[in-house]
C-alpha positions as CSV (number, residue, x, y, z in Angstrom):
1,M,-11.9,16.9,24.8
2,S,-12.2,13.3,23.5
3,R,-9.7,10.5,23.7
4,F,-9.0,8.6,20.5
5,L,-7.5,5.3,19.4
6,I,-5.9,5.5,15.9
7,V,-5.7,2.3,13.9
8,E,-3.5,3.1,10.8
9,D,-0.6,1.4,9.1
10,E,1.0,4.5,7.4
11,M,3.1,6.5,9.9
12,L,2.7,9.8,8.0
13,V,-1.1,9.4,8.2
14,V,-0.7,8.6,12.0
15,M,1.3,11.8,12.5
16,L,-1.2,13.8,10.5
17,L,-4.1,12.5,12.5
18,E,-2.3,13.1,15.8
19,D,-1.6,16.8,14.8
20,M,-5.1,17.4,13.5
21,L,-6.7,15.8,16.6
22,A,-4.5,17.9,18.9
23,E,-5.4,21.1,16.9
24,L,-9.1,20.2,17.3
25,G,-8.6,19.8,21.1
26,H,-8.6,16.0,21.3
27,D,-6.0,13.5,22.7
28,V,-4.6,10.4,21.1
29,V,-4.4,7.6,23.7
30,A,-3.0,4.9,21.4
31,T,-2.0,4.1,17.9
32,K,-1.9,0.6,16.4
33,H,-0.5,-0.5,13.1
34,R,-1.3,-4.2,13.1
35,L,-4.7,-5.9,13.1
36,D,-4.0,-8.2,16.0
37,Q,-2.7,-5.4,18.2
38,A,-5.5,-3.1,17.2
39,K,-8.2,-5.7,18.1
40,E,-6.6,-6.5,21.5
41,T,-6.3,-2.8,22.3
42,A,-9.9,-2.1,21.2
43,E,-11.0,-4.8,23.8
44,A,-9.2,-3.1,26.7
45,I,-8.7,0.6,26.1
46,E,-10.7,3.4,27.6
47,V,-11.4,5.8,24.7
48,D,-14.2,8.0,23.6
49,A,-13.8,7.2,19.9
50,A,-11.5,5.7,17.3
51,I,-10.3,6.3,13.7
52,L,-9.9,3.1,11.7
53,D,-8.0,2.8,8.4
54,L,-10.4,0.5,6.5
55,N,-7.5,-1.5,5.0
56,L,-4.7,-2.2,7.4
57,A,-1.7,-3.7,5.6
58,G,-4.1,-5.6,3.3
59,E,-6.5,-6.7,6.1
60,S,-9.9,-5.3,6.8
61,T,-10.4,-3.6,10.2
62,F,-13.9,-4.8,10.5
63,P,-12.9,-7.1,13.4
64,V,-11.7,-4.0,15.3
65,A,-14.9,-2.2,14.4
66,E,-17.0,-5.1,15.7
67,V,-15.2,-4.9,19.1
68,L,-15.7,-1.1,19.3
69,Q,-19.3,-1.4,18.3
70,R,-20.0,-4.1,20.9
71,R,-18.4,-1.8,23.5
72,G,-20.4,1.2,22.4
73,I,-17.3,3.2,21.3
74,P,-18.0,5.2,18.1
75,F,-15.5,5.2,15.3
76,I,-14.7,6.8,12.0
77,F,-13.4,4.9,9.0
78,S,-10.6,6.4,7.1
79,T,-10.3,5.1,3.5
80,G,-9.3,5.8,0.0
81,Y,-12.2,3.6,-1.2
82,G,-15.1,5.7,0.1
83,R,-18.3,4.2,1.4
84,A,-18.1,1.5,-1.3
85,G,-15.7,-0.5,0.8
86,L,-18.0,-0.6,3.9
87,E,-20.1,-3.5,4.9
88,D,-23.8,-2.7,5.3
89,R,-23.6,-3.2,9.1
90,F,-21.3,-0.2,9.3
91,S,-23.0,2.0,6.8
92,D,-24.1,4.5,9.4
93,M,-20.5,5.2,10.6
94,P,-18.8,8.4,9.4
95,V,-16.2,8.0,6.7
96,I,-13.3,10.3,5.8
97,G,-11.8,9.8,2.4
98,K,-8.0,9.9,2.0
99,P,-6.6,12.4,1.5
100,F,-8.6,14.3,4.1
101,T,-8.4,17.8,5.7
102,K,-8.8,18.9,9.3
103,D,-12.2,20.2,8.4
104,D,-13.2,16.7,7.0
105,L,-12.0,15.1,10.3
106,D,-13.8,17.7,12.4
107,S,-17.0,17.1,10.5
108,A,-16.8,13.4,10.9
109,I,-16.1,13.8,14.7
110,S,-19.1,16.0,15.0
111,K,-21.3,13.1,13.6
112,L,-20.1,10.6,16.3
113,P,-22.7,9.8,19.0
114,R,-20.4,10.5,22.0
115,A,-17.2,12.1,20.9
116,G,-18.8,15.3,19.5
117,S,-17.0,18.6,20.0
118,P,-14.1,19.1,22.4
119,S,-15.1,20.4,25.8
């Protein structure tokens, strides 16, 4: 079982992710809807992985990704833009395109260095 941080501004997507992660045997430790709160939480939270909406209320979540990367916490980008919206420095991170399925999410989780499959 892995513990996740969700950074997403659409409540329906948050609820969908929470349900999917629970069905896959994971826990959601925190959800954040604003960039400043997400960045602050990413600095302090103990999680195994995170799911970041690439565009959070019009702001890029790259600052949150930088914090997670520095801390060695793997993450998945969730976006309607596909890989085209990623900066090169994050090109090796898994991406799930919106809309996504539970299988899409499970596949992305399996590509994370530490989160992997639930135990």
